[in-house]
Every structure is written in structure tokens, then in C-alpha cells.
C-alpha positions as CSV (number, residue, x, y, z in Angstrom):
1,M,23.0,-114.9,-27.6
2,S,20.4,-113.4,-25.2
3,L,19.9,-114.9,-21.8
4,K,17.6,-112.2,-20.5
5,L,14.4,-113.4,-18.8
6,N,11.3,-111.3,-17.9
7,K,9.5,-111.4,-14.6
8,R,6.9,-113.9,-15.7
9,F,9.6,-116.3,-17.0
10,L,11.6,-115.9,-13.7
11,I,8.5,-116.7,-11.8
12,L,8.1,-119.9,-13.9
13,I,11.7,-120.9,-13.2
14,M,11.4,-120.1,-9.5
15,G,8.2,-122.2,-9.3
16,A,10.1,-125.1,-10.8
17,L,12.9,-124.7,-8.4
18,L,10.6,-124.5,-5.5
19,A,8.9,-127.7,-6.7
20,N,12.3,-129.3,-7.0
21,I,13.1,-128.3,-3.4
22,T,9.8,-129.8,-2.2
23,L,10.4,-133.0,-4.0
24,A,14.1,-133.1,-2.9
25,K,12.9,-133.4,0.7
26,H,11.2,-136.6,-0.4
27,A,12.6,-139.3,-2.7
28,Y,14.3,-137.1,-5.4
29,A,17.1,-136.4,-2.9
30,D,17.7,-140.2,-2.8
31,S,20.5,-141.2,-5.1
32,N,18.7,-144.5,-5.5
33,D,16.1,-142.8,-7.6
34,A,17.1,-143.1,-11.3
35,L,15.1,-140.0,-12.1
36,A,17.0,-137.7,-9.8
37,P,18.5,-134.7,-11.7
38,K,22.0,-135.3,-13.1
39,S,22.8,-131.7,-13.7
40,S,21.7,-128.2,-12.7
41,V,18.8,-126.1,-13.9
42,R,21.4,-123.4,-14.6
43,D,22.7,-125.6,-17.4
44,A,19.3,-125.9,-19.1
45,L,18.7,-124.6,-22.6
46,A,15.1,-125.8,-23.0
47,M,13.1,-125.8,-19.8
48,P,10.6,-128.5,-18.9
49,L,7.7,-129.3,-21.3
50,H,5.3,-126.3,-20.9
51,T,2.4,-126.9,-23.2
52,V,1.0,-129.8,-25.2
53,T,-1.3,-129.0,-28.1
54,I,-4.2,-131.3,-28.9
55,A,-6.5,-130.8,-31.9
56,T,-10.0,-132.1,-31.7
57,V,-13.5,-131.8,-33.0
58,S,-15.1,-133.0,-29.8
59,L,-14.9,-130.4,-27.1
60,E,-17.5,-132.3,-25.0
61,Q,-15.4,-135.5,-24.8
62,S,-12.2,-133.6,-24.2
63,L,-13.7,-131.8,-21.2
64,L,-15.2,-134.9,-19.9
65,F,-11.9,-136.6,-19.7
66,Y,-9.4,-133.9,-18.8
67,R,-11.7,-131.7,-16.7
68,D,-14.3,-134.0,-15.2
69,G,-11.9,-137.0,-15.1
70,M,-8.4,-135.7,-14.4
71,G,-9.5,-132.6,-12.5
72,M,-8.0,-129.9,-14.8
73,Q,-9.4,-126.4,-15.0
74,V,-10.6,-124.8,-18.3
75,E,-10.4,-121.4,-19.8
76,G,-12.0,-120.6,-23.2
77,P,-12.7,-120.1,-25.8
78,L,-9.7,-117.7,-25.6
79,N,-9.7,-114.3,-27.4
80,I,-7.2,-114.8,-30.3
81,S,-6.7,-111.8,-32.5
82,P,-6.7,-112.1,-36.3
83,E,-3.0,-111.2,-36.2
84,L,-2.2,-113.9,-33.7
85,E,-4.3,-116.4,-35.6
86,K,-2.3,-115.6,-38.8
87,T,0.9,-116.1,-36.9
88,H,-0.3,-119.4,-35.4
89,R,-1.3,-120.6,-38.9
90,A,2.2,-120.1,-40.1
91,L,3.9,-121.5,-37.1
92,W,1.7,-124.6,-37.0
93,Q,1.2,-125.1,-40.7
94,M,-2.6,-124.8,-40.4
95,P,-4.4,-124.7,-43.8
96,D,-6.2,-121.6,-44.9
97,D,-9.6,-123.2,-45.0
98,L,-9.4,-124.4,-41.4
99,S,-10.5,-122.4,-38.4
100,W,-10.5,-123.2,-34.7
101,Q,-11.3,-122.1,-31.2
102,T,-8.6,-122.3,-28.5
103,Y,-9.0,-123.5,-24.9
104,R,-6.5,-123.7,-22.1
105,L,-6.6,-126.6,-19.7
106,Y,-4.4,-126.3,-16.6
107,R,-3.8,-127.6,-13.1
108,K,-4.9,-124.9,-10.6
109,G,-2.2,-123.9,-8.2
110,I,0.6,-126.0,-9.8
111,E,2.6,-123.7,-12.1
112,S,4.9,-126.5,-13.2
113,A,2.2,-128.8,-14.5
114,I,2.0,-129.0,-18.3
115,Q,-0.9,-127.1,-19.7
116,I,-3.0,-128.3,-22.7
117,R,-3.7,-126.0,-25.6
118,L,-6.9,-127.5,-27.0
119,L,-7.7,-126.5,-30.6
120,V,-11.4,-127.2,-31.4
121,L,-11.3,-127.4,-35.2
122,S,-14.1,-126.1,-37.4
123,K,-14.2,-129.4,-39.4
124,P,-12.9,-132.9,-39.1
125,M,-9.3,-133.6,-40.1
126,P,-7.3,-136.9,-40.5
127,T,-6.4,-138.4,-37.1
128,I,-2.8,-138.9,-36.0
129,H,-3.7,-142.3,-34.8
130,D,-6.0,-145.0,-36.2
131,S,-6.6,-146.7,-32.8
132,W,-5.5,-146.9,-29.2
133,N,-3.1,-149.8,-29.9
134,S,0.1,-149.1,-27.9
135,R,2.3,-150.2,-30.9
136,E,1.2,-147.3,-33.0
137,L,4.0,-144.9,-33.8
138,G,3.8,-141.3,-32.8
139,P,2.7,-139.2,-29.8
140,F,1.3,-141.6,-27.2
141,S,0.1,-140.1,-23.9
142,L,0.0,-137.5,-21.2
143,G,0.9,-138.7,-17.7
144,F,-1.1,-137.7,-14.5
145,P,0.7,-138.5,-11.2
146,N,-1.6,-138.9,-8.3
147,T,-1.6,-140.5,-4.8
148,D,-4.4,-143.1,-5.5
149,T,-4.6,-144.6,-9.0
150,S,-7.0,-147.2,-7.8
151,T,-9.7,-144.6,-7.0
152,L,-8.9,-142.5,-10.1
153,D,-9.1,-145.7,-12.2
154,K,-12.7,-146.3,-11.0
155,H,-13.7,-142.7,-11.5
156,I,-12.4,-142.5,-15.1
157,R,-14.2,-145.7,-16.0
158,T,-17.5,-144.5,-14.6
159,L,-17.2,-141.6,-17.1
160,G,-17.3,-144.2,-19.9
161,F,-13.6,-144.3,-20.8
162,G,-11.9,-147.6,-21.3
163,A,-8.2,-148.5,-20.9
164,L,-5.5,-150.6,-22.5
165,N,-5.6,-153.0,-19.6
166,V,-6.7,-153.3,-16.0
167,L,-4.9,-151.3,-13.4
168,E,-1.3,-152.7,-13.2
169,S,1.0,-152.8,-10.2
170,Y,4.7,-153.6,-10.7
171,P,8.1,-153.1,-9.1
172,I,10.7,-150.7,-10.4
173,P,14.3,-151.2,-9.2
174,R,16.4,-148.6,-7.3
175,A,20.1,-148.3,-7.7
176,D,20.7,-150.3,-4.5
177,G,18.7,-153.3,-5.7
178,S,15.6,-152.5,-3.7
179,T,12.3,-151.8,-5.5
180,Y,9.3,-149.5,-5.2
181,Q,5.8,-150.1,-6.5
182,I,4.1,-148.4,-9.5
183,D,0.3,-148.4,-9.9
184,E,-0.7,-147.5,-13.4
185,T,-3.7,-147.4,-15.7
186,I,-3.4,-146.2,-19.4
187,F,-6.8,-144.9,-20.3
188,N,-8.2,-144.5,-23.8
189,A,-8.6,-140.7,-23.9
190,P,-10.4,-138.8,-26.7
191,D,-8.9,-138.6,-30.2
192,F,-6.9,-141.9,-29.8
193,N,-4.7,-140.3,-27.2
194,H,-3.9,-142.0,-23.9
195,G,-4.1,-140.5,-20.4
196,V,-2.0,-142.3,-17.8
197,A,-2.9,-142.4,-14.1
198,I,0.3,-143.3,-12.2
199,T,1.3,-143.5,-8.5
200,R,4.8,-144.2,-7.2
201,G,4.6,-146.0,-3.9
202,N,7.0,-147.0,-1.1
203,G,7.8,-143.4,-0.1
204,M,8.8,-142.3,-3.5
205,A,8.0,-138.8,-4.8
206,Q,5.3,-138.6,-7.4
207,L,6.4,-137.8,-11.0
208,G,5.2,-134.2,-10.5
209,P,3.6,-132.0,-7.8
210,I,0.1,-132.9,-6.8
211,D,-2.7,-130.7,-5.4
212,A,-4.7,-131.0,-2.2
213,N,-7.0,-133.6,-3.8
214,G,-4.0,-135.9,-4.5
215,K,-4.1,-135.2,-8.3
216,G,-1.4,-133.7,-10.4
217,G,-0.1,-133.3,-13.9
218,P,0.1,-133.5,-16.7
219,A,3.7,-134.1,-15.7
220,Y,5.0,-135.8,-18.7
221,S,4.2,-136.9,-22.3
222,A,5.3,-140.0,-24.2
223,Q,5.9,-141.1,-27.8
224,V,6.4,-144.4,-29.6
225,I,9.3,-144.1,-32.0
226,T,11.7,-146.0,-34.2
227,D,15.4,-145.2,-34.7
228,S,15.6,-144.0,-31.1
229,E,19.2,-142.9,-31.5
230,S,18.4,-140.2,-34.0
231,Q,15.2,-139.2,-32.2
232,L,16.9,-138.8,-28.8
233,T,19.9,-137.0,-30.4
234,F,17.5,-134.3,-31.6
235,Y,16.2,-133.7,-28.1
236,T,19.6,-133.7,-26.5
237,D,21.6,-131.9,-29.2
238,V,19.0,-129.3,-30.4
239,L,17.1,-128.6,-27.2
240,G,19.9,-129.5,-24.7
241,L,17.8,-132.0,-22.8
242,E,19.3,-135.0,-20.9
243,I,18.5,-138.7,-20.9
244,R,17.8,-139.4,-17.2
245,S,17.0,-143.1,-17.5
246,D,17.5,-145.6,-20.4
247,R,16.4,-149.2,-19.9
248,V,15.2,-152.2,-21.9
249,F,12.0,-153.8,-20.6
250,K,10.1,-157.0,-21.6
251,S,6.4,-157.5,-21.2
252,A,5.4,-160.6,-19.3
253,G,2.5,-162.2,-17.5
254,D,-0.8,-160.5,-18.3
255,K,0.7,-158.1,-20.9
256,G,1.2,-155.1,-18.5
257,A,-0.4,-151.7,-18.6
258,M,0.4,-151.2,-22.3
259,N,-1.4,-154.5,-23.2
260,L,1.6,-155.7,-25.3
261,P,2.1,-159.3,-26.5
262,N,4.0,-161.3,-23.9
263,G,7.8,-161.1,-24.5
264,T,7.6,-157.7,-26.2
265,E,11.0,-156.0,-25.7
266,F,11.4,-152.3,-25.9
267,R,13.8,-149.5,-25.1
268,F,12.3,-147.1,-22.6
269,A,14.2,-143.7,-22.4
270,I,13.2,-140.9,-20.1
271,V,14.3,-137.4,-21.1
272,Y,14.3,-134.3,-18.8
273,S,15.3,-130.7,-18.9
274,K,18.5,-130.3,-17.0
275,G,17.9,-130.0,-13.3
276,A,14.2,-130.6,-13.6
277,T,12.0,-133.1,-11.7
278,T,8.9,-132.9,-13.8
279,G,7.8,-131.9,-17.3
280,H,9.7,-134.8,-19.0
281,M,9.3,-137.0,-22.0
282,L,9.2,-140.8,-22.4
283,F,10.2,-142.6,-25.5
284,V,9.4,-146.2,-26.4
285,D,11.2,-148.0,-29.2
286,F,10.2,-151.7,-29.8
287,H,12.9,-154.2,-30.4
288,N,11.3,-157.5,-31.3
289,V,7.9,-156.6,-32.7
290,E,6.9,-154.5,-35.6
291,P,5.4,-151.1,-34.6
292,I,2.2,-150.0,-36.4
293,K,2.6,-147.0,-38.7
294,P,-0.5,-144.7,-38.8
295,K,-1.7,-143.4,-42.1
296,N,-1.3,-139.7,-41.2
297,A,1.5,-137.5,-40.0
298,P,2.1,-137.1,-36.2
299,S,1.5,-133.4,-36.3
300,L,-0.9,-130.5,-36.5
301,P,-3.4,-129.9,-38.1
302,N,-4.2,-133.6,-37.7
303,I,-6.5,-134.6,-34.8
304,G,-4.8,-135.8,-31.7
305,L,-1.7,-134.8,-29.7
306,G,0.2,-132.8,-32.4
307,M,2.8,-130.5,-30.7
308,W,5.1,-130.0,-27.7
309,S,6.1,-126.5,-26.6
310,F,9.2,-125.7,-24.6
311,P,10.4,-122.4,-23.1
312,V,14.1,-121.8,-24.0
313,R,16.7,-119.5,-22.6
314,S,18.2,-118.7,-26.0
315,M,16.2,-118.9,-29.2
316,Q,19.4,-118.2,-31.2
317,Q,21.1,-121.1,-29.6
318,V,18.3,-123.5,-30.5
319,M,18.2,-122.2,-34.1
320,D,22.0,-122.6,-34.4
321,N,21.8,-126.1,-32.9
322,A,19.0,-127.0,-35.4
323,K,21.1,-125.9,-38.3
324,V,24.1,-127.9,-37.1
325,H,21.9,-131.0,-36.5
326,G,20.1,-130.6,-39.8
327,A,16.7,-130.4,-38.2
328,T,13.8,-129.0,-40.2
329,I,12.9,-125.5,-39.2
330,V,9.2,-125.1,-40.0
331,S,8.9,-121.4,-39.1
332,K,11.7,-119.0,-38.1
333,P,11.2,-117.0,-34.9
334,K,8.1,-114.7,-34.8
335,Q,7.0,-112.2,-32.2
336,V,3.7,-113.1,-30.5
337,N,1.6,-112.1,-27.6
338,D,0.0,-115.4,-26.8
339,P,-2.4,-116.2,-23.9
340,L,-0.5,-119.5,-23.3
341,V,3.1,-118.5,-23.8
342,G,3.0,-114.8,-23.2
343,K,5.0,-112.1,-25.1
344,S,7.6,-114.3,-26.8
345,M,9.7,-115.1,-29.8
346,V,8.3,-118.4,-31.1
347,A,9.6,-120.8,-33.7
348,T,8.7,-124.3,-34.8
349,L,10.8,-127.3,-35.7
350,R,10.2,-130.9,-36.7
351,A,11.7,-133.8,-34.8
352,P,13.0,-136.6,-37.0
353,N,9.7,-138.4,-37.0
354,G,7.8,-135.3,-38.2
355,F,6.4,-134.3,-34.8
356,L,6.0,-130.6,-34.4
357,I,8.1,-128.8,-31.7
358,E,7.4,-125.3,-30.6
359,V,10.1,-123.3,-28.8
360,F,9.6,-119.9,-27.3
361,E,11.8,-117.3,-25.6
362,E,9.9,-114.8,-23.5
363,Q,10.6,-111.2,-24.1
364,R,10.6,-108.1,-21.9
């Protein structure tokens, strides 16, 4: 088992640790915060969510939302060699008659923010989702912490994007029984994805570092699932992540930010890399309503949010865990020199719902 890390990977880890220290001076040091780390980053196998891959045929709409709306920076199209494209094709199960251009979207100055690998496909493919309905199973959203969701809400709507509901404000309990306020809008982003603008109030730290303009993220990603025990076991047992918060909520009043029928009950589990304070995953499992099953698989090459990528400390350990767990290994580790994940050994797995997971161990 190799635990060697190159300079770039050490910088990434140190950046995450520094971000943790900054947040710890604020609310994450408060034991009343349910999202405070329960373990040490030293114990992590998979590090925080690093890259989310989105397939699209609409570069213009994607840039309008993520760049002009959410304030991300853009690089691309990136120079992908024929050799790397062939490797990507095998890792991601891309058909031979499909080509694409690759763009990188990132938050300038915030190394711990999730980056987006945007694949602009040469031809239309089936869509992962059939609508923006929040009961549709599969990858759901990217979350963008910020200090003023009210202003961001107005800005995104002026760009022509709708939302599941009006901006919602609601209390979240702390361990001591007190509450803090969440302001949240779940926008209808391109390709039937959702982009979530979210602000934690009452002195709480935001869900990820923010820039000088009060914008941050992506800081997390969400999925709507069934059989949450098997799904969550995959992330904890194969990738070594931890469940940080696990609650049951019920929609009421004006249906909430997800625009669910009143009385809808759902499990809401939040999963982090050990010791991390950002780069996490949210999982929603409905209890008393039937979820909607899309027609197509929740994975590349279908259009939409089709893959999560995690840096790992030991590829061998992940592969061993996957075999013990019975997880599907799509592609065994391959050497790449990739503009988004660097010089790495990369492999792909499938979560129990068929979602594609990429893991990479950086090499010297």
C-alpha cells in the first residue's frame, strides 16, 4: 500500500487544512455544529470531492450559469492528447462514435472548491434527468455557499434561470437546542441539473470558503437515492468517508426550497471526507412518496452531472475495499497526465445506483 504524496497533492491537502483552520476560528469549532469534523484528516482514505463532471451540448448556457451567474472562472477548450482521450474513453465508458471538448470551471483563489470538468459533446445524448423535479432519482445538484443568497437569487433570475421555489429561509437546530438560519434557492441549472445558492446565518461558517465577493463553491454535491443503507455503505466502506449528519425531515408550509408536496418525509444524510469541512455529499431518500425514476442511467456519457472524482491516498486500498464490498470496477487503475487531476493513477467504479465514481492517486 503506497501512501506517498507528491508536492502538488501535499499543497492540496495543506490548502484544505488551512481552510479548516480558518473555519475553525468561526462556527466549525463549535461543538453545537452538527457538521463539525468527527475525525482527523490523517484518517482519510478519500479526500474531499475534487471534481464533478458534467456532460452537455450547450456550452453557452453552461457558461451563462456557472461563469456569469455563480462567478466561476473558465479554462478551455483544454488540450487533450489522443492518448489521454483514449484513456478517458475507457475510464468513462464513452462510445467510439462520440467526441468532446473539455473545459475546466473553477473558483479563483479557492483551492478547496470543487472544480467542474465540462464535457461539450459532439452530438446530443440521452439526458440523465427528464425534468427538474426534485423527486427524480440520481445526481441532483451542486451547492454554492455565499454570504448573500438574496442578492445572488435576484442575479441568477435576471440571467433567465428559474428555480424550484422562491428563496426559502428556515431554521436548523444546533446540538444545544438553539437554531441558525439557512437562506436557500435551488435553481434550475442547464441540463436538468440544480445549482443551490445557500447562506448559513447567525454567525455560522459557510459550507465552504468564500472569495472577496462573498461567493464560494461548489462546496458540495447532492443525489436523490433509494435504498440509502446500501448507497451510504458504499461511500463509507469503499471510500472511507464518514456520515456527519443523518436526519429525517418533513416538508411543510409552502413546500420548501425543493418544492415537495406538503408532508413529504425524507432521510437527509451528509457525508464528508474524514477531517474535512467542505467538499461533501448530500443524500436524499424519500420515505412516504414515490421517487421518479428517469429513463436513462445516472452516468456518463449521458447529459447532465455524470461523475464524481475523489483524490485517494491509496488506490490499492480503494480497489481492495471495492472487491470486498462487491462494487463494480468499471476500469482498473490507469496512468494519466490529466489537466484536472495531474499525473495520477486513475480508476472508475460504480456506486450501487450506477453513478460513476472516479478515484485518483497522484504520482511523483
